[in-house]
C-alpha positions as CSV (number, residue, x, y, z in Angstrom):
1,M,45.8,-19.7,-107.7
2,A,46.0,-23.4,-106.3
3,K,43.4,-25.5,-107.7
4,K,40.2,-26.5,-105.3
5,K,39.8,-30.1,-104.5
6,Y,37.1,-31.4,-103.7
7,Y,36.3,-34.7,-101.9
8,T,33.2,-37.5,-101.9
9,A,30.5,-37.3,-99.5
10,S,28.9,-40.1,-97.8
11,F,25.4,-39.4,-96.3
12,H,23.7,-42.2,-94.1
13,N,21.2,-42.6,-91.0
14,G,23.0,-42.7,-88.0
15,G,22.7,-44.8,-84.6
16,K,22.8,-48.4,-84.2
17,K,20.3,-50.4,-82.1
18,E,22.3,-51.9,-79.5
19,D,23.7,-48.3,-78.9
20,A,20.0,-47.3,-78.3
21,K,20.5,-46.8,-74.6
22,D,20.7,-43.0,-73.1
23,T,22.4,-42.3,-69.9
24,K,19.8,-43.5,-67.3
25,G,20.1,-46.8,-69.2
26,T,16.8,-46.3,-70.8
27,T,16.9,-48.0,-74.4
28,K,15.1,-46.1,-77.1
29,S,12.4,-48.1,-78.9
30,V,12.8,-47.0,-82.5
31,K,16.4,-47.6,-84.4
32,F,17.8,-44.5,-85.7
33,Q,17.6,-42.1,-83.2
34,A,20.0,-39.3,-82.6
35,N,21.8,-39.8,-79.6
36,R,23.1,-36.7,-78.3
37,E,24.8,-38.7,-75.4
38,H,27.0,-40.2,-77.6
39,N,27.3,-36.7,-79.8
40,I,28.3,-34.2,-77.4
41,R,30.7,-37.1,-75.7
42,D,28.8,-37.2,-72.7
43,E,31.3,-39.5,-70.1
44,E,29.2,-41.6,-68.3
45,Y,27.4,-42.8,-71.6
46,C,30.8,-42.8,-73.7
47,K,33.2,-44.9,-71.1
48,N,31.2,-47.9,-72.2
49,Q,31.8,-47.4,-76.0
50,E,35.3,-49.1,-77.1
51,H,35.1,-47.2,-80.5
52,I,35.3,-43.5,-78.6
53,T,39.2,-43.0,-77.8
54,F,38.0,-39.2,-76.1
55,K,37.2,-40.7,-72.7
56,N,38.6,-39.8,-68.9
57,K,38.7,-36.6,-69.4
58,T,38.4,-33.4,-67.1
59,E,36.0,-31.1,-67.4
60,A,38.4,-28.5,-68.9
61,E,39.5,-30.7,-71.4
62,H,35.6,-31.3,-72.2
63,E,35.1,-28.0,-72.8
64,E,37.8,-27.2,-74.6
65,W,37.0,-30.3,-76.9
66,A,33.2,-28.8,-77.2
67,K,34.3,-25.6,-78.5
68,T,35.9,-27.1,-82.1
69,H,33.6,-29.8,-82.0
70,I,30.3,-29.2,-80.8
71,L,28.9,-27.3,-83.5
72,I,25.0,-26.8,-83.1
73,D,23.7,-28.5,-79.7
74,E,19.7,-27.6,-79.1
75,K,18.3,-30.3,-76.7
76,P,15.6,-31.6,-78.6
77,E,12.8,-30.8,-76.3
78,D,14.1,-27.2,-76.2
79,A,13.5,-27.4,-80.3
80,Y,9.9,-29.0,-79.7
81,E,9.2,-26.1,-77.8
82,R,10.9,-23.6,-80.3
83,I,9.8,-25.1,-83.7
84,F,6.2,-26.3,-82.3
85,G,5.2,-24.4,-79.0
86,E,3.0,-21.7,-80.7
87,A,1.7,-24.1,-82.9
88,I,0.1,-26.4,-79.5
89,K,-0.8,-22.9,-77.8
90,K,-3.1,-22.1,-80.5
91,Y,-4.5,-26.0,-80.8
92,D,-4.7,-26.4,-77.3
93,A,-7.0,-22.8,-77.3
94,K,-9.6,-24.8,-79.4
95,Q,-10.0,-27.9,-77.6
96,K,-12.9,-28.2,-75.5
97,R,-11.9,-31.3,-74.0
98,S,-9.1,-31.1,-71.9
99,D,-7.7,-34.5,-72.3
100,R,-7.0,-33.5,-76.2
101,R,-4.7,-30.6,-75.2
102,I,-0.7,-31.5,-75.8
103,G,0.2,-28.3,-73.2
104,S,3.9,-27.6,-74.8
105,G,6.3,-28.6,-77.3
106,K,8.0,-30.0,-74.6
107,K,5.4,-32.3,-74.0
108,Y,4.8,-32.9,-77.3
109,Y,8.5,-34.2,-77.8
110,E,7.8,-36.8,-74.8
111,K,4.7,-37.8,-76.7
112,I,6.6,-38.6,-79.9
113,K,9.6,-40.0,-78.1
114,N,7.6,-42.5,-76.3
115,S,5.5,-43.6,-79.5
116,K,6.0,-46.9,-80.8
117,N,6.1,-46.0,-84.5
118,K,7.2,-42.1,-84.5
119,V,11.0,-40.8,-84.4
120,P,11.4,-37.5,-82.6
121,V,14.8,-36.7,-83.9
122,Y,16.5,-38.4,-86.7
123,E,20.4,-38.6,-87.0
124,F,22.3,-38.7,-90.3
125,I,26.3,-39.1,-90.6
126,I,28.1,-37.2,-93.2
127,T,31.3,-38.5,-94.1
128,L,33.9,-36.6,-96.9
129,G,36.1,-38.5,-98.3
130,N,37.9,-41.3,-96.2
131,K,40.9,-40.8,-93.7
132,D,43.1,-41.3,-96.5
133,N,41.5,-39.0,-98.6
134,L,41.7,-35.7,-96.9
135,P,44.1,-33.0,-96.3
136,D,46.9,-33.1,-93.7
137,N,46.1,-30.6,-91.1
138,P,43.1,-31.3,-89.0
139,E,42.0,-27.7,-89.0
140,E,41.2,-27.8,-92.6
141,V,39.5,-30.7,-92.3
142,R,36.9,-29.6,-89.7
143,N,36.5,-26.2,-92.2
144,I,35.4,-28.6,-94.7
145,Y,32.8,-29.8,-92.4
146,I,31.9,-27.0,-91.3
147,E,31.5,-25.4,-95.2
148,A,29.4,-28.9,-95.8
149,L,27.4,-28.0,-93.0
150,E,26.6,-24.6,-93.8
151,N,25.8,-25.3,-97.5
152,F,23.5,-28.0,-96.1
153,R,21.0,-25.8,-94.4
154,Q,21.0,-23.1,-96.6
155,R,20.0,-26.1,-99.4
156,N,17.3,-27.8,-96.9
157,P,15.9,-24.9,-95.5
158,N,13.0,-26.5,-94.1
159,L,14.9,-29.3,-92.1
160,E,15.7,-28.2,-88.6
161,V,19.4,-29.0,-87.6
162,I,19.3,-29.2,-83.7
163,G,22.7,-30.8,-83.7
164,A,26.1,-31.2,-85.2
165,Y,28.9,-32.8,-83.9
166,Y,32.5,-32.9,-85.5
167,H,33.8,-36.6,-84.7
168,D,37.4,-37.3,-85.1
169,D,38.1,-39.5,-82.4
170,E,36.8,-42.9,-83.3
171,I,38.6,-46.2,-84.2
172,R,37.1,-49.2,-86.0
173,D,38.5,-52.9,-86.7
174,D,41.0,-53.2,-89.2
175,G,39.2,-56.8,-89.9
176,K,42.5,-58.5,-88.7
177,G,42.4,-58.5,-85.4
178,G,43.7,-54.4,-84.7
179,K,42.5,-51.1,-84.7
180,I,42.6,-48.2,-87.0
181,Q,41.7,-44.5,-86.8
182,G,38.1,-43.9,-88.2
183,A,37.6,-41.0,-90.9
184,P,36.3,-37.7,-89.4
185,H,32.7,-37.2,-89.6
186,L,29.7,-35.1,-88.8
């Protein structure tokens, strides 16, 4: 029987303040918000991201990429409706003043999104090993991340994972004026 290999895991907040613009050019007010446009490799958003190599693809190429790289993708406003919709209906039914009613999970999402001190969706990046300490087979690497995602969800049943995206297409500076392939991450 083959000996099972283990890899170290890094888990940290994602997002950068300078990347906090959506495809409409709206700057997000709070650092570390999830950036769905980046994660799904939205063509309009990614054209300005120098570190992403997956660009200028046809719709068919993007659809093929999405089959293996987008593991979970629920729009935040849809997730808010699913998670909070019923509770909001019950809350609104008890309100005597119309200005205290929220309306729906989607409206609640907009309220939180526009808040100066609340973040509607956090993004965390998981990196296993590094680019030099992973199996040679890209499919095996992807499967390790899928297993890590499944384990994370089992161990954290009170956290809602509304997006999980496998990225193996980013480059970074090598510190000498050149670029090198970055480590795959989820």
